[in-house]
C-alpha positions in Angstrom: -1.8 -59.9 49.2 -1.3 -58.9 52.8 -3.8 -56.6 54.4 -2.1 -55.0 57.6 -3.9 -54.0 60.2 -4.1 -53.2 64.3 -5.3 -55.7 66.8 -5.9 -53.1 69.4 -8.9 -51.6 66.7 -10.6 -55.1 66.7 -10.8 -55.0 70.5 -11.6 -51.2 71.1 -13.6 -50.5 67.9 -15.0 -53.7 66.2 -17.3 -51.9 64.1 -14.3 -50.7 61.8 -13.5 -54.2 60.6 -16.5 -54.6 58.0 -15.5 -51.5 56.2 -11.7 -52.5 56.3 -12.4 -55.7 54.9 -14.8 -54.3 52.2 -11.5 -52.1 51.1 -9.2 -54.9 51.2 -11.4 -57.0 49.0 -12.1 -54.1 46.6 -8.1 -53.6 46.2 -7.9 -57.5 45.4 -10.6 -57.4 42.9 -8.9 -54.7 41.1 -5.8 -56.8 40.6 -8.2 -59.8 39.6 -9.8 -57.8 36.8 -6.4 -57.0 35.7 -5.7 -60.8 35.1 -3.3 -61.2 38.3 -4.4 -64.1 40.4 -4.8 -63.0 43.9 -4.4 -64.9 47.3 -5.8 -62.7 50.0 -5.6 -64.4 53.4 -7.5 -62.7 56.4 -6.4 -59.2 57.5 -3.3 -59.8 59.6 -2.5 -58.0 62.8 -0.1 -59.9 65.0 2.8 -62.0 64.3 1.4 -65.4 64.3 -1.3 -64.3 61.6 1.5 -62.9 59.4 3.7 -66.1 59.7 0.2 -68.3 58.7 -0.4 -65.6 55.5 3.4 -66.1 54.4 2.9 -69.8 54.8 0.0 -69.8 52.7 1.8 -67.7 50.1 4.5 -70.4 50.0 2.0 -73.2 49.4 -0.2 -71.3 46.6 3.3 -70.5 44.6 2.9 -66.9 44.8 5.4 -64.6 42.9 5.3 -61.7 45.2 3.6 -60.2 48.3 1.8 -57.0 48.1 1.3 -55.3 51.3 -1.8 -53.1 51.8 -2.2 -51.1 55.0 -5.6 -50.9 56.1 -4.6 -48.9 59.1 -1.4 -48.3 61.2 0.2 -51.9 61.8 3.3 -51.9 64.3 6.5 -53.1 62.4 7.5 -55.6 64.8 4.5 -57.7 64.4 5.2 -58.5 60.6 9.3 -57.3 60.1 10.3 -61.2 60.9 8.1 -62.6 58.2 8.9 -60.2 55.6 12.5 -60.1 56.3 12.5 -64.0 56.1 10.3 -64.4 52.8 12.5 -64.5 49.5 9.6 -63.3 47.5 9.9 -59.7 46.2 7.9 -57.4 48.5 6.0 -54.8 46.9 4.2 -51.9 49.4 1.2 -50.4 48.0 0.9 -47.1 50.1 -2.8 -45.8 49.4 -5.6 -45.0 51.3 -9.8 -45.2 50.8 -10.2 -41.4 50.9 -9.0 -39.3 48.0 -9.5 -35.6 49.4 -8.4 -34.7 53.3 -9.6 -31.2 53.9 -11.8 -29.1 56.3 -14.8 -31.4 55.7 -13.4 -34.7 57.0 -15.5 -36.4 59.6 -14.2 -38.1 62.7 -14.2 -41.7 61.4 -11.9 -40.6 58.2 -8.8 -40.5 60.4 -9.2 -43.9 61.5 -9.6 -45.1 58.1 -7.0 -43.2 56.3 -3.9 -43.3 58.7 -2.2 -46.3 56.9 0.9 -44.3 55.9 2.0 -44.4 59.4 2.4 -48.1 59.1 4.2 -47.6 55.8 6.6 -45.5 57.2 7.3 -47.8 60.2 7.6 -50.8 58.0 10.0 -49.1 55.7 12.0 -47.8 58.2 12.6 -51.4 59.8 12.9 -53.1 56.4 15.7 -50.5 55.5 17.5 -51.4 58.7 17.6 -54.9 57.8 18.7 -54.5 54.4 15.7 -56.1 53.0 14.7 -55.0 49.4 11.4 -53.9 48.8 9.4 -51.9 46.0 7.2 -49.1 47.2 4.5 -47.3 45.2 2.2 -44.5 46.2 -1.0 -42.9 45.1 -4.7 -42.9 45.6 -6.0 -46.3 44.3 -9.0 -44.8 42.2 -7.6 -41.1 41.2 -4.0 -42.1 40.2 -2.3 -45.2 38.4 -0.6 -46.5 41.6 -2.6 -49.7 40.9 -1.3 -50.2 37.4 2.5 -49.4 38.8 1.8 -52.3 41.2 0.6 -54.8 38.9 3.8 -54.0 36.5 6.0 -55.0 39.5 3.8 -57.9 40.1 4.7 -58.9 36.2 8.2 -58.4 36.8 8.1 -60.5 39.8 6.4 -63.0 37.9 9.2 -63.3 35.3 11.8 -63.5 38.2 9.7 -66.4 39.5 10.1 -68.0 36.2 13.7 -67.4 36.1 14.2 -69.0 39.7 12.3 -72.1 38.4 14.0 -72.4 35.3 15.1 -76.2 34.3 18.0 -75.3 31.4 19.4 -78.1 29.7 23.0 -78.1 28.0 24.2 -80.3 25.4 28.0 -80.8 25.9 29.7 -77.8 27.8 30.1 -74.2 27.4 32.3 -73.0 24.6 35.8 -72.9 25.8 37.2 -69.5 26.3 34.0 -67.5 26.2 34.0 -65.8 29.4 31.6 -63.2 29.3 28.4 -65.3 29.7 30.1 -67.7 31.8 28.6 -68.5 35.2 29.2 -71.9 37.2 26.4 -74.1 37.4 26.6 -73.9 41.3 26.3 -70.0 41.3 23.6 -70.3 38.6 21.4 -72.5 41.3 22.6 -70.3 44.3 22.2 -66.8 42.9 19.4 -67.3 40.3 17.7 -70.6 41.4 18.3 -72.0 37.8 18.6 -75.9 37.8 21.1 -77.1 35.2 20.6 -80.5 33.4 23.5 -81.7 31.6 23.5 -84.4 28.5 26.4 -85.5 26.3 25.4 -85.7 22.4 25.2 -89.8 22.9 22.4 -89.3 25.1 20.4 -87.0 22.9 21.1 -89.1 20.0 19.4 -92.0 21.5 15.9 -90.3 21.1 16.3 -90.1 17.6 13.6 -91.8 15.8 14.0 -94.1 13.0 13.7 -92.2 9.3 10.9 -93.9 8.6 9.2 -93.1 11.8 5.8 -91.3 11.2 6.7 -88.4 13.3 9.5 -87.6 11.0 7.1 -87.4 7.9 4.7 -85.5 9.7 7.3 -83.0 11.0 8.6 -82.5 7.4 5.1 -82.1 6.2 4.7 -79.4 8.6 7.8 -77.8 7.4 6.7 -77.4 4.0 3.6 -75.5 5.3 5.4 -73.3 7.4 8.6 -72.6 5.5 9.5 -71.7 2.0 11.5 -74.7 0.7 13.2 -74.6 -3.0 16.2 -77.1 -3.7 16.6 -78.6 -0.3 18.1 -82.1 -0.2 15.9 -84.5 1.0 18.1 -86.5 3.3 19.8 -83.4 4.6 16.0 -82.6 5.6 15.6 -86.3 7.1 18.4 -85.9 9.3 17.8 -82.4 10.7 14.2 -83.4 11.4 15.5 -86.7 13.4 17.8 -85.1 15.6 15.7 -82.0 15.9 12.7 -84.4 17.1 15.4 -86.0 19.6 16.2 -82.6 21.1 12.6 -82.0 21.4 11.8 -85.4 23.0 14.6 -84.6 25.4 13.0 -81.2 26.2 10.0 -82.9 26.9 11.3 -85.8 28.9 13.4 -83.5 31.2 10.8 -80.8 31.4 13.1 -78.1 30.2 12.0 -74.4 29.9 15.3 -73.7 28.0 18.3 -75.3 26.4 21.6 -74.3 24.7 24.2 -76.4 22.7 27.8 -76.2 21.9 28.2 -76.9 18.3 32.2 -77.5 18.8 31.7 -80.5 20.7 29.7 -82.3 18.4 31.5 -84.4 16.0 31.1 -87.6 13.8 31.2 -89.9 16.8 28.5 -87.8 18.4 25.7 -89.8 16.6 24.1 -86.6 15.5 23.9 -86.5 11.8 23.5 -82.8 11.8 23.2 -80.0 14.3 19.7 -78.9 15.4 19.6 -75.3 14.7 16.4 -75.6 13.2 14.7 -77.4 16.4 16.3 -74.4 18.2 14.6 -71.9 16.3 11.1 -73.9 16.4 11.6 -74.2 20.4 11.8 -70.7 20.9 8.6 -70.1 18.7 7.0 -72.7 21.5 8.4 -70.7 24.5 11.4 -72.3 25.3 14.7 -70.4 25.7 17.7 -70.6 24.0 21.4 -69.4 23.6 24.2 -70.8 21.6 27.6 -71.8 22.7 26.7 -73.7 25.6 25.7 -70.4 27.2 22.8 -71.7 29.9 22.7 -68.6 31.7 21.6 -66.7 28.7 19.4 -69.2 27.6 17.5 -69.5 31.0 16.9 -65.5 30.9 15.4 -65.9 27.4 13.0 -68.7 28.6 12.0 -66.5 31.6 11.2 -63.5 29.3 9.3 -65.9 26.8 7.1 -66.9 29.9 5.5 -62.9 29.7 7.0 -61.8 26.1 6.7 -64.6 23.7 7.9 -62.6 20.8 11.4 -62.8 22.3 14.4 -64.3 20.3 18.0 -65.0 21.3 20.4 -62.8 19.4 23.7 -61.2 19.1 25.1 -58.0 17.7 27.6 -58.9 14.9 28.5 -56.1 12.6 28.1 -52.0 13.2 26.5 -50.2 10.2 28.6 -46.9 11.0 27.2 -45.2 8.1 23.7 -46.1 8.7 23.8 -45.4 12.4 22.6 -49.2 13.1 23.7 -52.6 13.8 23.3 -55.8 12.1 22.0 -58.3 14.2 22.6 -62.1 13.3 23.5 -65.8 14.5 25.1 -68.9 12.9 21.4 -70.5 12.6 19.3 -70.0 15.6 16.3 -67.6 15.9 12.8 -67.9 17.0 11.3 -68.8 13.5 7.9 -66.5 14.3 9.9 -63.5 14.4 11.3 -63.6 10.7 9.5 -61.2 8.2 7.2 -63.1 5.8 7.6 -66.8 5.1 11.2 -68.4 6.5 13.1 -70.0 3.9 14.6 -73.4 4.8 17.7 -74.1 3.3 20.8 -76.2 3.8 24.0 -74.4 4.9 27.6 -75.7 4.7 29.5 -74.5 7.5 33.4 -75.1 7.4 33.6 -75.2 11.4 30.8 -78.2 11.6 32.2 -81.8 11.7 28.7 -83.4 11.1 26.2 -82.9 8.3 25.2 -79.7 6.8 22.2 -78.2 9.1 19.1 -77.0 7.8 18.2 -73.5 9.0 15.1 -71.1 8.9 16.6 -68.0 7.5 15.5 -64.6 6.6 15.0 -60.9 8.2 13.9 -60.2 11.6 10.6 -58.4 11.2 10.1 -54.8 11.7 9.0 -53.4 14.8 9.8 -51.7 18.6 11.5 -53.9 20.8 13.8 -53.9 23.9 17.3 -55.3 23.7 17.8 -56.9 26.7 21.0 -58.2 28.5 21.6 -59.6 32.0 25.4 -59.3 32.4 27.5 -61.0 35.5 29.5 -58.7 37.3 32.0 -59.1 40.4 31.2 -61.7 43.1 28.2 -62.8 40.6 26.5 -59.7 41.0 24.1 -59.0 37.8 23.1 -55.9 35.8 20.4 -55.9 33.5 21.0 -53.7 30.8 18.0 -52.3 28.9 17.3 -50.4 25.8 14.4 -49.3 23.7 15.4 -50.1 19.9 13.6 -50.1 16.6 14.1 -53.0 14.3 13.8 -51.8 10.7 12.1 -53.5 7.8 14.6 -56.1 6.9 14.3 -56.5 3.1 16.1 -59.0 1.2 20.2 -59.2 1.1 21.5 -58.6 -2.4 24.1 -61.1 -2.1 23.4 -63.5 0.6 20.2 -65.8 0.8 21.1 -68.6 3.7 21.4 -66.2 6.8 19.6 -64.9 9.7 19.8 -61.1 10.0 18.1 -57.8 10.9 19.2 -54.1 11.6 18.6 -52.9 15.1 18.6 -48.8 15.4 19.3 -47.4 19.0 17.7 -44.3 20.4 20.9 -42.8 20.8 24.0 -42.4 18.2 25.4 -45.8 17.2 29.1 -44.9 18.9 27.4 -43.7 21.9 25.3 -47.1 22.2 28.0 -49.4 21.6 30.2 -47.6 24.2 27.6 -47.6 27.0 26.7 -51.1 26.3 30.3 -52.3 26.6 31.0 -49.9 29.6 28.0 -51.6 31.3 29.5 -54.9 30.9 27.0 -56.3 28.0 27.9 -59.6 26.9 28.0 -60.7 23.4 24.7 -62.9 23.9 21.3 -61.0 24.4 17.6 -61.2 24.0 15.5 -59.1 21.7 12.2 -58.6 23.1 9.7 -57.2 20.8 6.8 -55.4 22.1 8.4 -55.3 25.5 7.2 -53.2 28.4 10.3 -51.4 29.8 8.6 -50.8 33.2 7.8 -54.3 33.8 11.5 -55.2 32.7 13.0 -52.6 34.9 10.6 -54.2 37.6 12.2 -57.7 37.0 15.6 -56.1 37.8 14.1 -54.4 41.1 12.7 -57.4 42.2 15.8 -59.6 41.9 18.1 -56.7 43.5 19.9 -56.5 40.2 21.7 -53.2 39.1 19.5 -51.7 36.1 21.1 -49.7 33.2 18.9 -48.0 30.7 20.5 -47.1 27.4 
């Protein structure tokens, strides 16, 4: 938080400083009480002080800059610093006094004219094409502090994305173009660092089947999942490769990962595919997406840092009659979001060239959620598509007992929802965010400078 002030007042009206700093500290305390860690350097007046404060923000790992005008502050003292900073910039336009009427005192003008400085700096920032978020209102008699805090939370998610380390086993699925972003562009545009590994590298992490960790994990599965007729050999194989992936995630410090099942064959060293571990990883807050989609996996991981009840998903089939969409995927889902106790099953998949995977299956739980999709655009600009949806009670499928499923009900007619989603460029890989906050997710898009499409 940067408190903007005028050096002239310290020279001519030094008595003002005590009251000004008290207001600065009181605003910072409101953020702290809301669970936001605040780095609040000394009040800034001249260029060198702004530069020093920005350096402090970098050292402290700040996710955003919140600007508070404590009086007028000439824009050219701070503009260079603000333009150079790559942190999301949020301007809090407020003043100490609520009413300003015929009963004002002479000093009230001195303590409540910060809007001068807001107008000066916003004009200059617009001239430099520097993105910023502006929120206005009285700090006590409006919700302006809550609005700014939501922007800070959005900036936190963006910061998580910018610090992503996302692993990929193999390479992106050939021909799937909608989610594909070259790895160097991911780094340049989003800050995502991609960690590549082939199947052989992961297989080397596999524990022996008699290792204690295998038994411990299988025992844990028996407590977490409903298990009937599950072949012990299949369970052992899936546990070993799952623990190998987990070890790789830990060793590399990954925040997300993905794999391309089509590149994992008999010579890979994989006894099966780690679909179960993908679901467990999401339950631990590790992002995931299928088919070698590092881009979406990174987004899911960043969202999970703030909204842990998030899962990777896909719209599979429309239920035109029921005005809803059947969500599913081959074998990966955040296992903590399955309604009731997930069922652990071995599933034969024709397009898998290794042993049958063991899956945690069942229906996604009932509740309110946000369907979130980040889509690449021309010249790798991005659009964040957001839609508040309802997840219906999943119930049991009559004819299928070995799949992941759920029914999403959009707010608008199904035909309109699907039209709007594809016209906005939505990809077929998305995140489903239970108990998401639309304002925070919009703030994420604003902080990043992405286009935002609300459906």
